N, C-alpha and C positions, 0 to 999 in steps of 0.2 A: 323594785329594777326600772328604772325608765321607760318609755315607751316610743320607740323612735321609728318612723316611715319617710323613705327618701324615694323621690321618683327619678327612673331612667329611662333611658330608651335605647335599643339594641344599636351598635354601631359597626356598617359595612366600609365605610372610609377609613382604612388603616394607613396610618403611616406619619412618620416627622413632619411633612408639610402639611398635612389633612388635620393633625393636631394645632399645629400653629393657627390655621385657618379657623378651627374651630374653637380656641382660648378667643383671638381676636377681632370675629366678626359676629358670634353667638353667645359670645357671655359662659361656653359650658367647657366643660372640661375631660378629657377621655377617663377612662375607668377599665377596670378589668374585675371579674367576678372568676375564682376558680376554687378546686374541692369538690370533696364530695366524691358523688358518683357520676357527675355531667362535665361535658367540656369546659373548656374555659369563653368566655363572653365577654366579647370587646363591647363596652358602654359609653353613654356620655351621660354628663349632671349637668344641673343647672349650679353654676359656679357658689351663686349667694345662698341658693336654699342649703347645699353641703356647709357653707362656711359658715351661715347662722346656726345649724344644727352643733359646730364645732366648738360652739362659744359655750357649751354644757360641757362639763369635765367627764359626765357620764355616758357622754358619745362615743368615748375611745375604749371603754370597755362594757358596752351595751349591745346584747343581740340588736340590729336594725331589719327591719322591714324595709324591706329593696324592692319596690315595684318597677316591674320590667315589660313597658309594652302590657301594662295589665295583669300581668302574672306574677308572685310577691315570691322571691327567695328570704331567708333567715342568714343574714351575714354579720361579722365581725370586718372590721377596719384593721388591716393588716400592715398596710405602710400607707405613708403620705408623701407626697412631693410638693415641695413647695418653692417660690419663686426665690431666690437667693437674697434678694431687696425688696421685693414689692409683696404688700401683702397680701398674697394671692396662691389659688392653689393650683397645682399645675396637673397632679397626677394622683392616682387614690385606686390602691389594690383592696378589693374585698374577699373576705376565707368564707366558704358556705359553710352553714354549721348543720350537724347532721343527728337529729334526736336519737338518744338513746348512746350514742358515741361521746366517750371524751373530747373536749377540744382543749386548745392550749391558748390563753390571751394573757397580756400585760396588763394589771390592774393599778392602779394609782395607792399608794399609802397616805391614811390622815393620820398627821401625830396630833394626839390631845392629852389635854391636861400637863401641856411644859410649864404652864403659870404655878403647877401646885407642886412640882420637882424641889425636892431640899435644894438640890445643887442651883437650878434657877433664883431662888431666895436668896444665895451665897455668891450671884455675880454671875456664875455659870452661863456658858453659851453653849446650845444645842445645834452640834455641827452633823448636818442629813448627810450621808454616803450614799444613799438610795430612796428615789419617789418614785419607785413603781418594782412590782415583781411578776415573775413571769408564774403562771398557775398553771395547773391541769383542773378539770373539774368536767360531769355534765353539764348542758347547757340548761337545764332548771338550776345549778347552783349557783352559776354565775354570778358575783358579786361585783356591786358596783365600784366598792374601795374595800381596803383593808384598813382596820383601826390600829395604831402601837399606842399603847398606853405610857407616858413618860413619867407618872406622876411620882416614881419611887426613886428616880435616877439622882445621882448624887454626881459630884464632879469626878470625873476619872471613872467614871462605869461606860457602859457600850451596851446597845440591845442588838444581839446577831439574828440572824434568818430564822434559827432553831428555837428562837424566845417569842415568836409573832404568833399570836393567837388566829387560828386559821379557822373560817365558817366552816361548819359541815361540809364534807363531802370536797374538798378543796386541799391538793396536793401543791407542794412548791415544784416546779420540774427544777429546779438546783439541787432536789436531793433525790430525783428520781433517776439520773444519768451518771451519778459519780458517790465520791465518799463523802459523806455526810459533812465531817470535820472539815475536810478542805475544802465545801464549797459553804462552809458557814460563815458568810460575809456579813461585816459590819453594818447595820441600815443605818445606827445614830451615837454619836458619841454626844458626851459630856465635858467638854473643855473647860480652863481655868479661863479668869478674865483676863485679857490682854491689860498689863499696866504699862504705861509710859514712863518711860524713868526719866526723872529731872535732868537737863542740861549742867555739867558740872562746870561752875566757875574758874575761868583760868587763872592762872596763881600769877602770872605774871601782870595782868590788868588788875591796878588800883585803882581805886575811888578815888578822889582828891578830897571827896570829905573825911576818909577815915586818915588822911594826912593831917598832924599838926598846923595848925597856919603858919607858925615861924620857918617850917619848911617849906611854906610853899610859897613860889616864885612867881610873880606875873611883870606885868608891864608896871605897877606902881612900886613894886619889891626893886626893881630894876632901877628905877628912879630916883629913891629914897637913896641907894647906895653910893650911888654918882654925887649926891648932895656931901655925901658923910666924907665922900675922899676929896671934895674941894674945900 
């Protein structure tokens, strides 16, 4: 598991106006830490520090050591708010990790051996329905990602949630709160290749090269007919 550390400061100036000033003047962003047995804390983060950390996919599904004014808390990223068109973060929600208790997290799916699948060799195309899954586990069992093996897929085949091989100590949240069959979503499908149909020629359009020369009339043919008449 990757090791991530992020620095933060407690924030006392709260409100929309304060948040706007924070982003504009100090290149910082507001965030909140909640969960566990403690009250929620409002904090500030250095925008570029967390933005650079998020370049690593593992940061989204790993326990982060959040250092707040010198004190460290273990947290997960639960929500991110981004600017609608600028490459900037606006707000981050962190949830505390409690050792010895189950936690829920979204982890990415890594699809492997697609090139070895019989369907791929026949021109089939993988259609991914899910790219992440929500899991429940103890903090020590949290995986950075879960692999989905596609090596046996033929055209028309699907892989469902129930067919994913989970790491030890990991459960799918989808199967914890309802009927397994009802929540057994498709993860990836192998669909046939798209075949483009050739446009049909218009039967009314005739190429002059297909018409005998004797039946073709041009300017020269018209001139010859006029001379014969004279």
